[in-house]
PDBQT receptor file of N, H, CA, C and O in Angstrom, charges set to zero:
ATOM      1  N   MET A   1     103.216  68.730 187.890  1.00  0.00    +0.000 N 
ATOM      2  CA  MET A   1     101.838  68.642 187.464  1.00  0.00    +0.000 C 
ATOM      3  C   MET A   1     101.183  67.445 188.143  1.00  0.00    +0.000 C 
ATOM      4  O   MET A   1     101.755  66.356 188.180  1.00  0.00    +0.000 OA
ATOM      5  N   ALA A   2     100.025  67.641 188.662  1.00  0.00    +0.000 N 
ATOM      6  H   ALA A   2      99.560  68.526 188.632  1.00  0.00    +0.000 HD
ATOM      7  CA  ALA A   2      99.298  66.567 189.338  1.00  0.00    +0.000 C 
ATOM      8  C   ALA A   2      98.727  65.600 188.308  1.00  0.00    +0.000 C 
ATOM      9  O   ALA A   2      98.320  65.997 187.216  1.00  0.00    +0.000 OA
ATOM     10  N   THR A   3      98.708  64.338 188.674  1.00  0.00    +0.000 N 
ATOM     11  H   THR A   3      99.038  64.015 189.561  1.00  0.00    +0.000 HD
ATOM     12  CA  THR A   3      98.107  63.354 187.786  1.00  0.00    +0.000 C 
ATOM     13  C   THR A   3      96.674  63.101 188.228  1.00  0.00    +0.000 C 
ATOM     14  O   THR A   3      96.339  63.238 189.404  1.00  0.00    +0.000 OA
ATOM     15  N   HIS A   4      95.851  62.737 187.286  1.00  0.00    +0.000 N 
ATOM     16  H   HIS A   4      96.123  62.625 186.330  1.00  0.00    +0.000 HD
ATOM     17  CA  HIS A   4      94.449  62.492 187.568  1.00  0.00    +0.000 C 
ATOM     18  C   HIS A   4      94.138  61.030 187.316  1.00  0.00    +0.000 C 
ATOM     19  O   HIS A   4      94.620  60.445 186.346  1.00  0.00    +0.000 OA
ATOM     20  N   ASN A   5      93.347  60.448 188.174  1.00  0.00    +0.000 N 
ATOM     21  H   ASN A   5      92.956  60.923 188.962  1.00  0.00    +0.000 HD
ATOM     22  CA  ASN A   5      92.971  59.054 188.052  1.00  0.00    +0.000 C 
ATOM     23  C   ASN A   5      91.640  58.894 187.304  1.00  0.00    +0.000 C 
ATOM     24  O   ASN A   5      91.022  57.831 187.356  1.00  0.00    +0.000 OA
ATOM     25  N   CYS A   6      91.214  59.920 186.628  1.00  0.00    +0.000 N 
ATOM     26  H   CYS A   6      91.716  60.784 186.585  1.00  0.00    +0.000 HD
ATOM     27  CA  CYS A   6      89.918  59.902 185.957  1.00  0.00    +0.000 C 
ATOM     28  C   CYS A   6      89.831  58.811 184.894  1.00  0.00    +0.000 C 
ATOM     29  O   CYS A   6      88.755  58.263 184.656  1.00  0.00    +0.000 OA
ATOM     30  N   GLU A   7      90.938  58.497 184.265  1.00  0.00    +0.000 N 
ATOM     31  H   GLU A   7      91.812  58.942 184.458  1.00  0.00    +0.000 HD
ATOM     32  CA  GLU A   7      90.933  57.474 183.220  1.00  0.00    +0.000 C 
ATOM     33  C   GLU A   7      90.603  56.096 183.788  1.00  0.00    +0.000 C 
ATOM     34  O   GLU A   7      89.983  55.277 183.110  1.00  0.00    +0.000 OA
ATOM     35  N   ASN A   8      91.014  55.838 185.028  1.00  0.00    +0.000 N 
ATOM     36  H   ASN A   8      91.518  56.503 185.579  1.00  0.00    +0.000 HD
ATOM     37  CA  ASN A   8      90.797  54.540 185.667  1.00  0.00    +0.000 C 
ATOM     38  C   ASN A   8      89.802  54.611 186.823  1.00  0.00    +0.000 C 
ATOM     39  O   ASN A   8      89.780  53.725 187.678  1.00  0.00    +0.000 OA
ATOM     40  N   CYS A   9      88.997  55.639 186.852  1.00  0.00    +0.000 N 
ATOM     41  H   CYS A   9      89.015  56.358 186.157  1.00  0.00    +0.000 HD
ATOM     42  CA  CYS A   9      88.063  55.871 187.956  1.00  0.00    +0.000 C 
ATOM     43  C   CYS A   9      86.972  54.793 188.005  1.00  0.00    +0.000 C 
ATOM     44  O   CYS A   9      86.311  54.529 187.000  1.00  0.00    +0.000 OA
ATOM     45  N   GLY A  10      86.793  54.187 189.152  1.00  0.00    +0.000 N 
ATOM     46  H   GLY A  10      87.330  54.401 189.968  1.00  0.00    +0.000 HD
ATOM     47  CA  GLY A  10      85.753  53.187 189.330  1.00  0.00    +0.000 C 
ATOM     48  C   GLY A  10      84.364  53.781 189.221  1.00  0.00    +0.000 C 
ATOM     49  O   GLY A  10      83.433  53.127 188.751  1.00  0.00    +0.000 OA
ATOM     50  N   PHE A  11      84.231  55.006 189.649  1.00  0.00    +0.000 N 
ATOM     51  H   PHE A  11      84.987  55.537 190.031  1.00  0.00    +0.000 HD
ATOM     52  CA  PHE A  11      82.967  55.726 189.574  1.00  0.00    +0.000 C 
ATOM     53  C   PHE A  11      82.564  55.916 188.100  1.00  0.00    +0.000 C 
ATOM     54  O   PHE A  11      81.409  55.713 187.725  1.00  0.00    +0.000 OA
ATOM     55  N   ARG A  12      83.534  56.303 187.291  1.00  0.00    +0.000 N 
ATOM     56  H   ARG A  12      84.473  56.468 187.595  1.00  0.00    +0.000 HD
ATOM     57  CA  ARG A  12      83.300  56.465 185.854  1.00  0.00    +0.000 C 
ATOM     58  C   ARG A  12      82.987  55.116 185.205  1.00  0.00    +0.000 C 
ATOM     59  O   ARG A  12      82.164  55.049 184.292  1.00  0.00    +0.000 OA
ATOM     60  N   ALA A  13      83.628  54.053 185.661  1.00  0.00    +0.000 N 
ATOM     61  H   ALA A  13      84.296  54.108 186.403  1.00  0.00    +0.000 HD
ATOM     62  CA  ALA A  13      83.370  52.705 185.135  1.00  0.00    +0.000 C 
ATOM     63  C   ALA A  13      81.930  52.289 185.407  1.00  0.00    +0.000 C 
ATOM     64  O   ALA A  13      81.321  51.588 184.599  1.00  0.00    +0.000 OA
ATOM     65  N   LYS A  14      81.383  52.719 186.543  1.00  0.00    +0.000 N 
ATOM     66  H   LYS A  14      81.877  53.289 187.199  1.00  0.00    +0.000 HD
ATOM     67  CA  LYS A  14      79.971  52.427 186.843  1.00  0.00    +0.000 C 
ATOM     68  C   LYS A  14      79.074  53.066 185.784  1.00  0.00    +0.000 C 
ATOM     69  O   LYS A  14      78.113  52.448 185.326  1.00  0.00    +0.000 OA
ATOM     70  N   TYR A  15      79.386  54.296 185.398  1.00  0.00    +0.000 N 
ATOM     71  H   TYR A  15      80.166  54.798 185.770  1.00  0.00    +0.000 HD
ATOM     72  CA  TYR A  15      78.604  54.959 184.357  1.00  0.00    +0.000 C 
ATOM     73  C   TYR A  15      78.737  54.210 183.041  1.00  0.00    +0.000 C 
ATOM     74  O   TYR A  15      77.743  53.988 182.349  1.00  0.00    +0.000 OA
ATOM     75  N   ASP A  16      79.959  53.820 182.690  1.00  0.00    +0.000 N 
ATOM     76  H   ASP A  16      80.766  54.001 183.253  1.00  0.00    +0.000 HD
ATOM     77  CA  ASP A  16      80.184  53.116 181.429  1.00  0.00    +0.000 C 
ATOM     78  C   ASP A  16      79.424  51.796 181.366  1.00  0.00    +0.000 C 
ATOM     79  O   ASP A  16      78.921  51.423 180.306  1.00  0.00    +0.000 OA
ATOM     80  N   SER A  17      79.337  51.084 182.489  1.00  0.00    +0.000 N 
ATOM     81  H   SER A  17      79.746  51.387 183.350  1.00  0.00    +0.000 HD
ATOM     82  CA  SER A  17      78.669  49.789 182.479  1.00  0.00    +0.000 C 
ATOM     83  C   SER A  17      77.154  49.903 182.650  1.00  0.00    +0.000 C 
ATOM     84  O   SER A  17      76.409  49.075 182.125  1.00  0.00    +0.000 OA
ATOM     85  N   ALA A  18      76.701  50.907 183.370  1.00  0.00    +0.000 N 
ATOM     86  H   ALA A  18      77.306  51.579 183.797  1.00  0.00    +0.000 HD
ATOM     87  CA  ALA A  18      75.257  51.073 183.614  1.00  0.00    +0.000 C 
ATOM     88  C   ALA A  18      74.921  52.556 183.781  1.00  0.00    +0.000 C 
ATOM     89  O   ALA A  18      74.772  53.035 184.906  1.00  0.00    +0.000 OA
ATOM     90  N   PRO A  19      74.801  53.287 182.661  1.00  0.00    +0.000 N 
ATOM     91  CA  PRO A  19      74.574  54.731 182.746  1.00  0.00    +0.000 C 
ATOM     92  C   PRO A  19      73.292  55.147 183.454  1.00  0.00    +0.000 C 
ATOM     93  O   PRO A  19      73.208  56.257 183.978  1.00  0.00    +0.000 OA
ATOM     94  N   LYS A  20      72.303  54.278 183.475  1.00  0.00    +0.000 N 
ATOM     95  H   LYS A  20      72.371  53.375 183.049  1.00  0.00    +0.000 HD
ATOM     96  CA  LYS A  20      71.033  54.657 184.107  1.00  0.00    +0.000 C 
ATOM     97  C   LYS A  20      70.949  54.226 185.557  1.00  0.00    +0.000 C 
ATOM     98  O   LYS A  20      69.935  54.458 186.214  1.00  0.00    +0.000 OA
ATOM     99  N   SER A  21      72.008  53.596 186.068  1.00  0.00    +0.000 N 
ATOM    100  H   SER A  21      72.832  53.406 185.533  1.00  0.00    +0.000 HD
ATOM    101  CA  SER A  21      72.017  53.220 187.480  1.00  0.00    +0.000 C 
ATOM    102  C   SER A  21      72.183  54.476 188.333  1.00  0.00    +0.000 C 
ATOM    103  O   SER A  21      72.553  55.537 187.829  1.00  0.00    +0.000 OA
ATOM    104  N   PHE A  22      71.907  54.345 189.610  1.00  0.00    +0.000 N 
ATOM    105  H   PHE A  22      71.607  53.483 190.019  1.00  0.00    +0.000 HD
ATOM    106  CA  PHE A  22      72.045  55.491 190.505  1.00  0.00    +0.000 C 
ATOM    107  C   PHE A  22      73.481  56.017 190.501  1.00  0.00    +0.000 C 
ATOM    108  O   PHE A  22      73.695  57.223 190.374  1.00  0.00    +0.000 OA
ATOM    109  N   LEU A  23      74.465  55.126 190.639  1.00  0.00    +0.000 N 
ATOM    110  H   LEU A  23      74.291  54.146 190.742  1.00  0.00    +0.000 HD
ATOM    111  CA  LEU A  23      75.862  55.567 190.652  1.00  0.00    +0.000 C 
ATOM    112  C   LEU A  23      76.300  56.121 189.304  1.00  0.00    +0.000 C 
ATOM    113  O   LEU A  23      77.099  57.056 189.247  1.00  0.00    +0.000 OA
ATOM    114  N   GLY A  24      75.786  55.556 188.224  1.00  0.00    +0.000 N 
ATOM    115  H   GLY A  24      75.137  54.797 188.270  1.00  0.00    +0.000 HD
ATOM    116  CA  GLY A  24      76.093  56.084 186.902  1.00  0.00    +0.000 C 
ATOM    117  C   GLY A  24      75.573  57.499 186.723  1.00  0.00    +0.000 C 
ATOM    118  O   GLY A  24      76.284  58.376 186.232  1.00  0.00    +0.000 OA
ATOM    119  N   ARG A  25      74.338  57.712 187.121  1.00  0.00    +0.000 N 
ATOM    120  H   ARG A  25      73.760  57.000 187.520  1.00  0.00    +0.000 HD
ATOM    121  CA  ARG A  25      73.761  59.064 187.015  1.00  0.00    +0.000 C 
ATOM    122  C   ARG A  25      74.453  60.036 187.962  1.00  0.00    +0.000 C 
ATOM    123  O   ARG A  25      74.606  61.215 187.640  1.00  0.00    +0.000 OA
ATOM    124  N   LEU A  26      74.870  59.552 189.121  1.00  0.00    +0.000 N 
ATOM    125  H   LEU A  26      74.746  58.594 189.382  1.00  0.00    +0.000 HD
ATOM    126  CA  LEU A  26      75.595  60.400 190.067  1.00  0.00    +0.000 C 
ATOM    127  C   LEU A  26      76.941  60.831 189.493  1.00  0.00    +0.000 C 
ATOM    128  O   LEU A  26      77.331  61.990 189.637  1.00  0.00    +0.000 OA
ATOM    129  N   TRP A  27      77.659  59.904 188.840  1.00  0.00    +0.000 N 
ATOM    130  H   TRP A  27      77.342  58.963 188.724  1.00  0.00    +0.000 HD
ATOM    131  CA  TRP A  27      78.937  60.270 188.222  1.00  0.00    +0.000 C 
ATOM    132  C   TRP A  27      78.713  61.303 187.128  1.00  0.00    +0.000 C 
ATOM    133  O   TRP A  27      79.468  62.270 187.027  1.00  0.00    +0.000 OA
ATOM    134  N   ARG A  28      77.689  61.109 186.311  1.00  0.00    +0.000 N 
ATOM    135  H   ARG A  28      77.076  60.323 186.393  1.00  0.00    +0.000 HD
ATOM    136  CA  ARG A  28      77.435  62.041 185.215  1.00  0.00    +0.000 C 
ATOM    137  C   ARG A  28      77.147  63.435 185.748  1.00  0.00    +0.000 C 
ATOM    138  O   ARG A  28      77.626  64.419 185.184  1.00  0.00    +0.000 OA
ATOM    139  N   TRP A  29      76.377  63.536 186.817  1.00  0.00    +0.000 N 
ATOM    140  H   TRP A  29      75.988  62.737 187.274  1.00  0.00    +0.000 HD
ATOM    141  CA  TRP A  29      76.109  64.821 187.450  1.00  0.00    +0.000 C 
ATOM    142  C   TRP A  29      77.405  65.405 188.013  1.00  0.00    +0.000 C 
ATOM    143  O   TRP A  29      77.682  66.594 187.851  1.00  0.00    +0.000 OA
ATOM    144  N   HIS A  30      78.181  64.571 188.664  1.00  0.00    +0.000 N 
ATOM    145  H   HIS A  30      77.956  63.606 188.796  1.00  0.00    +0.000 HD
ATOM    146  CA  HIS A  30      79.449  64.969 189.275  1.00  0.00    +0.000 C 
ATOM    147  C   HIS A  30      80.431  65.492 188.226  1.00  0.00    +0.000 C 
ATOM    148  O   HIS A  30      81.163  66.446 188.491  1.00  0.00    +0.000 OA
ATOM    149  N   ALA A  31      80.457  64.887 187.052  1.00  0.00    +0.000 N 
ATOM    150  H   ALA A  31      79.863  64.112 186.837  1.00  0.00    +0.000 HD
ATOM    151  CA  ALA A  31      81.407  65.280 186.008  1.00  0.00    +0.000 C 
ATOM    152  C   ALA A  31      81.165  66.704 185.513  1.00  0.00    +0.000 C 
ATOM    153  O   ALA A  31      82.075  67.319 184.957  1.00  0.00    +0.000 OA
ATOM    154  N   ASN A  32      79.970  67.237 185.701  1.00  0.00    +0.000 N 
ATOM    155  H   ASN A  32      79.231  66.738 186.152  1.00  0.00    +0.000 HD
ATOM    156  CA  ASN A  32      79.684  68.606 185.264  1.00  0.00    +0.000 C 
ATOM    157  C   ASN A  32      80.430  69.660 186.053  1.00  0.00    +0.000 C 
ATOM    158  O   ASN A  32      80.707  70.737 185.524  1.00  0.00    +0.000 OA
ATOM    159  N   TRP A  33      80.762  69.385 187.296  1.00  0.00    +0.000 N 
ATOM    160  H   TRP A  33      80.537  68.510 187.726  1.00  0.00    +0.000 HD
ATOM    161  CA  TRP A  33      81.391  70.420 188.120  1.00  0.00    +0.000 C 
ATOM    162  C   TRP A  33      82.698  69.981 188.768  1.00  0.00    +0.000 C 
ATOM    163  O   TRP A  33      83.346  70.797 189.423  1.00  0.00    +0.000 OA
ATOM    164  N   CYS A  34      83.102  68.757 188.616  1.00  0.00    +0.000 N 
ATOM    165  H   CYS A  34      82.575  68.094 188.084  1.00  0.00    +0.000 HD
ATOM    166  CA  CYS A  34      84.308  68.238 189.271  1.00  0.00    +0.000 C 
ATOM    167  C   CYS A  34      85.577  68.930 188.750  1.00  0.00    +0.000 C 
ATOM    168  O   CYS A  34      85.847  68.867 187.551  1.00  0.00    +0.000 OA
ATOM    169  N   PRO A  35      86.354  69.581 189.610  1.00  0.00    +0.000 N 
ATOM    170  CA  PRO A  35      87.573  70.246 189.147  1.00  0.00    +0.000 C 
ATOM    171  C   PRO A  35      88.622  69.257 188.641  1.00  0.00    +0.000 C 
ATOM    172  O   PRO A  35      89.386  69.587 187.733  1.00  0.00    +0.000 OA
ATOM    173  N   GLY A  36      88.674  68.060 189.208  1.00  0.00    +0.000 N 
ATOM    174  H   GLY A  36      88.054  67.792 189.945  1.00  0.00    +0.000 HD
ATOM    175  CA  GLY A  36      89.613  67.046 188.733  1.00  0.00    +0.000 C 
ATOM    176  C   GLY A  36      89.282  66.585 187.321  1.00  0.00    +0.000 C 
ATOM    177  O   GLY A  36      90.178  66.441 186.490  1.00  0.00    +0.000 OA
ATOM    178  N   TRP A  37      87.988  66.351 187.041  1.00  0.00    +0.000 N 
ATOM    179  H   TRP A  37      87.261  66.469 187.716  1.00  0.00    +0.000 HD
ATOM    180  CA  TRP A  37      87.560  65.947 185.703  1.00  0.00    +0.000 C 
ATOM    181  C   TRP A  37      87.843  67.056 184.703  1.00  0.00    +0.000 C 
ATOM    182  O   TRP A  37      88.286  66.789 183.586  1.00  0.00    +0.000 OA
ATOM    183  N   LYS A  38      87.589  68.309 185.100  1.00  0.00    +0.000 N 
ATOM    184  H   LYS A  38      87.230  68.526 186.008  1.00  0.00    +0.000 HD
ATOM    185  CA  LYS A  38      87.847  69.439 184.207  1.00  0.00    +0.000 C 
ATOM    186  C   LYS A  38      89.326  69.516 183.854  1.00  0.00    +0.000 C 
ATOM    187  O   LYS A  38      89.680  69.712 182.691  1.00  0.00    +0.000 OA
ATOM    188  N   ALA A  39      90.187  69.363 184.848  1.00  0.00    +0.000 N 
ATOM    189  H   ALA A  39      89.900  69.204 185.793  1.00  0.00    +0.000 HD
ATOM    190  CA  ALA A  39      91.627  69.394 184.586  1.00  0.00    +0.000 C 
ATOM    191  C   ALA A  39      92.043  68.227 183.698  1.00  0.00    +0.000 C 
ATOM    192  O   ALA A  39      92.864  68.390 182.795  1.00  0.00    +0.000 OA
ATOM    193  N   TYR A  40      91.481  67.061 183.951  1.00  0.00    +0.000 N 
ATOM    194  H   TYR A  40      90.814  66.928 184.684  1.00  0.00    +0.000 HD
ATOM    195  CA  TYR A  40      91.809  65.875 183.156  1.00  0.00    +0.000 C 
ATOM    196  C   TYR A  40      91.373  66.031 181.706  1.00  0.00    +0.000 C 
ATOM    197  O   TYR A  40      92.170  65.825 180.791  1.00  0.00    +0.000 OA
ATOM    198  N   ILE A  41      90.125  66.389 181.494  1.00  0.00    +0.000 N 
ATOM    199  H   ILE A  41      89.477  66.556 182.237  1.00  0.00    +0.000 HD
ATOM    200  CA  ILE A  41      89.608  66.428 180.128  1.00  0.00    +0.000 C 
ATOM    201  C   ILE A  41      90.221  67.579 179.324  1.00  0.00    +0.000 C 
ATOM    202  O   ILE A  41      90.415  67.445 178.116  1.00  0.00    +0.000 OA
ATOM    203  N   THR A  42      90.524  68.692 179.966  1.00  0.00    +0.000 N 
ATOM    204  H   THR A  42      90.367  68.801 180.947  1.00  0.00    +0.000 HD
ATOM    205  CA  THR A  42      91.148  69.799 179.232  1.00  0.00    +0.000 C 
ATOM    206  C   THR A  42      92.622  69.542 178.963  1.00  0.00    +0.000 C 
ATOM    207  O   THR A  42      93.211  70.213 178.115  1.00  0.00    +0.000 OA
ATOM    208  N   SER A  43      93.235  68.592 179.660  1.00  0.00    +0.000 N 
ATOM    209  H   SER A  43      92.757  68.047 180.348  1.00  0.00    +0.000 HD
ATOM    210  CA  SER A  43      94.638  68.261 179.404  1.00  0.00    +0.000 C 
ATOM    211  C   SER A  43      94.801  67.286 178.241  1.00  0.00    +0.000 C 
ATOM    212  O   SER A  43      95.917  67.067 177.771  1.00  0.00    +0.000 OA
ATOM    213  N   LEU A  44      93.700  66.700 177.774  1.00  0.00    +0.000 N 
ATOM    214  H   LEU A  44      92.793  66.878 178.156  1.00  0.00    +0.000 HD
ATOM    215  CA  LEU A  44      93.754  65.731 176.679  1.00  0.00    +0.000 C 
ATOM    216  C   LEU A  44      93.915  66.436 175.334  1.00  0.00    +0.000 C 
ATOM    217  O   LEU A  44      93.520  67.593 175.182  1.00  0.00    +0.000 OA
ATOM    218  N   PRO A  45      94.501  65.729 174.351  1.00  0.00    +0.000 N 
ATOM    219  CA  PRO A  45      94.545  66.298 172.992  1.00  0.00    +0.000 C 
ATOM    220  C   PRO A  45      93.132  66.529 172.474  1.00  0.00    +0.000 C 
ATOM    221  O   PRO A  45      92.192  65.866 172.912  1.00  0.00    +0.000 OA
ATOM    222  N   GLY A  46      92.978  67.455 171.555  1.00  0.00    +0.000 N 
ATOM    223  H   GLY A  46      93.741  67.994 171.198  1.00  0.00    +0.000 HD
ATOM    224  CA  GLY A  46      91.669  67.868 171.063  1.00  0.00    +0.000 C 
ATOM    225  C   GLY A  46      90.760  66.750 170.614  1.00  0.00    +0.000 C 
ATOM    226  O   GLY A  46      89.587  66.729 170.989  1.00  0.00    +0.000 OA
ATOM    227  N   ASP A  47      91.263  65.816 169.818  1.00  0.00    +0.000 N 
ATOM    228  H   ASP A  47      92.216  65.833 169.513  1.00  0.00    +0.000 HD
ATOM    229  CA  ASP A  47      90.397  64.758 169.299  1.00  0.00    +0.000 C 
ATOM    230  C   ASP A  47      89.922  63.818 170.401  1.00  0.00    +0.000 C 
ATOM    231  O   ASP A  47      88.774  63.373 170.380  1.00  0.00    +0.000 OA
ATOM    232  N   GLU A  48      90.788  63.510 171.360  1.00  0.00    +0.000 N 
ATOM    233  H   GLU A  48      91.721  63.871 171.377  1.00  0.00    +0.000 HD
ATOM    234  CA  GLU A  48      90.405  62.644 172.483  1.00  0.00    +0.000 C 
ATOM    235  C   GLU A  48      89.406  63.359 173.401  1.00  0.00    +0.000 C 
ATOM    236  O   GLU A  48      88.447  62.752 173.877  1.00  0.00    +0.000 OA
ATOM    237  N   ARG A  49      89.642  64.650 173.642  1.00  0.00    +0.000 N 
ATOM    238  H   ARG A  49      90.421  65.143 173.255  1.00  0.00    +0.000 HD
ATOM    239  CA  ARG A  49      88.738  65.439 174.479  1.00  0.00    +0.000 C 
ATOM    240  C   ARG A  49      87.352  65.509 173.860  1.00  0.00    +0.000 C 
ATOM    241  O   ARG A  49      86.349  65.353 174.556  1.00  0.00    +0.000 OA
ATOM    242  N   ILE A  50      87.291  65.742 172.568  1.00  0.00    +0.000 N 
ATOM    243  H   ILE A  50      88.106  65.869 172.002  1.00  0.00    +0.000 HD
ATOM    244  CA  ILE A  50      86.007  65.828 171.868  1.00  0.00    +0.000 C 
ATOM    245  C   ILE A  50      85.298  64.478 171.894  1.00  0.00    +0.000 C 
ATOM    246  O   ILE A  50      84.083  64.422 172.083  1.00  0.00    +0.000 OA
ATOM    247  N   ARG A  51      86.044  63.388 171.707  1.00  0.00    +0.000 N 
ATOM    248  H   ARG A  51      87.031  63.434 171.554  1.00  0.00    +0.000 HD
ATOM    249  CA  ARG A  51      85.450  62.055 171.740  1.00  0.00    +0.000 C 
ATOM    250  C   ARG A  51      84.811  61.775 173.101  1.00  0.00    +0.000 C 
ATOM    251  O   ARG A  51      83.684  61.287 173.173  1.00  0.00    +0.000 OA
ATOM    252  N   LEU A  52      85.534  62.086 174.179  1.00  0.00    +0.000 N 
ATOM    253  H   LEU A  52      86.450  62.483 174.121  1.00  0.00    +0.000 HD
ATOM    254  CA  LEU A  52      84.978  61.879 175.520  1.00  0.00    +0.000 C 
ATOM    255  C   LEU A  52      83.792  62.797 175.788  1.00  0.00    +0.000 C 
ATOM    256  O   LEU A  52      82.803  62.374 176.385  1.00  0.00    +0.000 OA
ATOM    257  N   ALA A  53      83.884  64.042 175.351  1.00  0.00    +0.000 N 
ATOM    258  H   ALA A  53      84.688  64.386 174.866  1.00  0.00    +0.000 HD
ATOM    259  CA  ALA A  53      82.779  64.984 175.555  1.00  0.00    +0.000 C 
ATOM    260  C   ALA A  53      81.516  64.499 174.860  1.00  0.00    +0.000 C 
ATOM    261  O   ALA A  53      80.419  64.614 175.408  1.00  0.00    +0.000 OA
ATOM    262  N   GLU A  54      81.667  63.959 173.660  1.00  0.00    +0.000 N 
ATOM    263  H   GLU A  54      82.557  63.866 173.215  1.00  0.00    +0.000 HD
ATOM    264  CA  GLU A  54      80.497  63.433 172.950  1.00  0.00    +0.000 C 
ATOM    265  C   GLU A  54      79.979  62.162 173.607  1.00  0.00    +0.000 C 
ATOM    266  O   GLU A  54      78.767  61.965 173.702  1.00  0.00    +0.000 OA
ATOM    267  N   LYS A  55      80.873  61.306 174.057  1.00  0.00    +0.000 N 
ATOM    268  H   LYS A  55      81.858  61.466 173.980  1.00  0.00    +0.000 HD
ATOM    269  CA  LYS A  55      80.473  60.057 174.701  1.00  0.00    +0.000 C 
ATOM    270  C   LYS A  55      79.647  60.321 175.956  1.00  0.00    +0.000 C 
ATOM    271  O   LYS A  55      78.659  59.633 176.214  1.00  0.00    +0.000 OA
ATOM    272  N   TYR A  56      80.057  61.322 176.732  1.00  0.00    +0.000 N 
ATOM    273  H   TYR A  56      80.860  61.881 176.522  1.00  0.00    +0.000 HD
ATOM    274  CA  TYR A  56      79.394  61.608 177.999  1.00  0.00    +0.000 C 
ATOM    275  C   TYR A  56      78.412  62.778 177.921  1.00  0.00    +0.000 C 
ATOM    276  O   TYR A  56      77.827  63.155 178.936  1.00  0.00    +0.000 OA
ATOM    277  N   GLY A  57      78.224  63.355 176.741  1.00  0.00    +0.000 N 
ATOM    278  H   GLY A  57      78.699  63.049 175.916  1.00  0.00    +0.000 HD
ATOM    279  CA  GLY A  57      77.258  64.437 176.582  1.00  0.00    +0.000 C 
ATOM    280  C   GLY A  57      77.658  65.712 177.299  1.00  0.00    +0.000 C 
ATOM    281  O   GLY A  57      76.799  66.440 177.795  1.00  0.00    +0.000 OA
ATOM    282  N   LEU A  58      78.944  65.988 177.360  1.00  0.00    +0.000 N 
ATOM    283  H   LEU A  58      79.642  65.397 176.957  1.00  0.00    +0.000 HD
ATOM    284  CA  LEU A  58      79.451  67.177 178.044  1.00  0.00    +0.000 C 
ATOM    285  C   LEU A  58      79.762  68.248 176.999  1.00  0.00    +0.000 C 
ATOM    286  O   LEU A  58      80.891  68.343 176.519  1.00  0.00    +0.000 OA
ATOM    287  N   THR A  59      78.779  69.035 176.657  1.00  0.00    +0.000 N 
ATOM    288  H   THR A  59      77.861  68.958 177.047  1.00  0.00    +0.000 HD
ATOM    289  CA  THR A  59      78.902  69.986 175.554  1.00  0.00    +0.000 C 
ATOM    290  C   THR A  59      79.942  71.069 175.801  1.00  0.00    +0.000 C 
ATOM    291  O   THR A  59      80.519  71.583 174.844  1.00  0.00    +0.000 OA
ATOM    292  N   LYS A  60      80.196  71.428 177.044  1.00  0.00    +0.000 N 
ATOM    293  H   LYS A  60      79.726  71.011 177.822  1.00  0.00    +0.000 HD
ATOM    294  CA  LYS A  60      81.135  72.517 177.300  1.00  0.00    +0.000 C 
ATOM    295  C   LYS A  60      82.578  72.147 176.978  1.00  0.00    +0.000 C 
ATOM    296  O   LYS A  60      83.429  73.033 176.901  1.00  0.00    +0.000 OA
ATOM    297  N   TYR A  61      82.877  70.864 176.788  1.00  0.00    +0.000 N 
ATOM    298  H   TYR A  61      82.186  70.144 176.851  1.00  0.00    +0.000 HD
ATOM    299  CA  TYR A  61      84.230  70.429 176.468  1.00  0.00    +0.000 C 
ATOM    300  C   TYR A  61      84.403  70.067 174.993  1.00  0.00    +0.000 C 
ATOM    301  O   TYR A  61      85.461  69.573 174.605  1.00  0.00    +0.000 OA
ATOM    302  N   ARG A  62      83.405  70.300 174.182  1.00  0.00    +0.000 N 
ATOM    303  H   ARG A  62      82.545  70.702 174.498  1.00  0.00    +0.000 HD
ATOM    304  CA  ARG A  62      83.489  69.920 172.772  1.00  0.00    +0.000 C 
ATOM    305  C   ARG A  62      84.300  70.892 171.935  1.00  0.00    +0.000 C 
ATOM    306  O   ARG A  62      84.852  70.505 170.905  1.00  0.00    +0.000 OA
ATOM    307  N   SER A  63      84.381  72.139 172.354  1.00  0.00    +0.000 N 
ATOM    308  H   SER A  63      83.932  72.454 173.191  1.00  0.00    +0.000 HD
ATOM    309  CA  SER A  63      85.127  73.120 171.573  1.00  0.00    +0.000 C 
ATOM    310  C   SER A  63      86.276  73.678 172.404  1.00  0.00    +0.000 C 
ATOM    311  O   SER A  63      86.216  73.708 173.633  1.00  0.00    +0.000 OA
ATOM    312  N   LEU A  64      87.314  74.115 171.715  1.00  0.00    +0.000 N 
ATOM    313  H   LEU A  64      87.363  74.090 170.717  1.00  0.00    +0.000 HD
ATOM    314  CA  LEU A  64      88.455  74.726 172.398  1.00  0.00    +0.000 C 
ATOM    315  C   LEU A  64      88.095  76.132 172.815  1.00  0.00    +0.000 C 
ATOM    316  O   LEU A  64      87.361  76.837 172.123  1.00  0.00    +0.000 OA
ATOM    317  N   GLU A  65      88.611  76.521 173.932  1.00  0.00    +0.000 N 
ATOM    318  H   GLU A  65      89.208  75.949 174.494  1.00  0.00    +0.000 HD
ATOM    319  CA  GLU A  65      88.331  77.887 174.420  1.00  0.00    +0.000 C 
ATOM    320  C   GLU A  65      89.525  78.756 174.222  1.00  0.00    +0.000 C 
ATOM    321  O   GLU A  65      89.494  79.937 174.566  1.00  0.00    +0.000 OA
TER     322      GLU A  65
């Protein structure tokens, strides 16, 4: 299984520190379609996945499929 660096991603850290910055908004847009982020967030336990989905406003990851 491939490991994902999404937890320690510098790009994601830019969003966390300044969500309205250009790089922060770019990461947020990128997270909607990134296959690596999708694999990472769907591999998390339900409560952690839901917490991240709510934090980043990613509604498609809030419920189990």
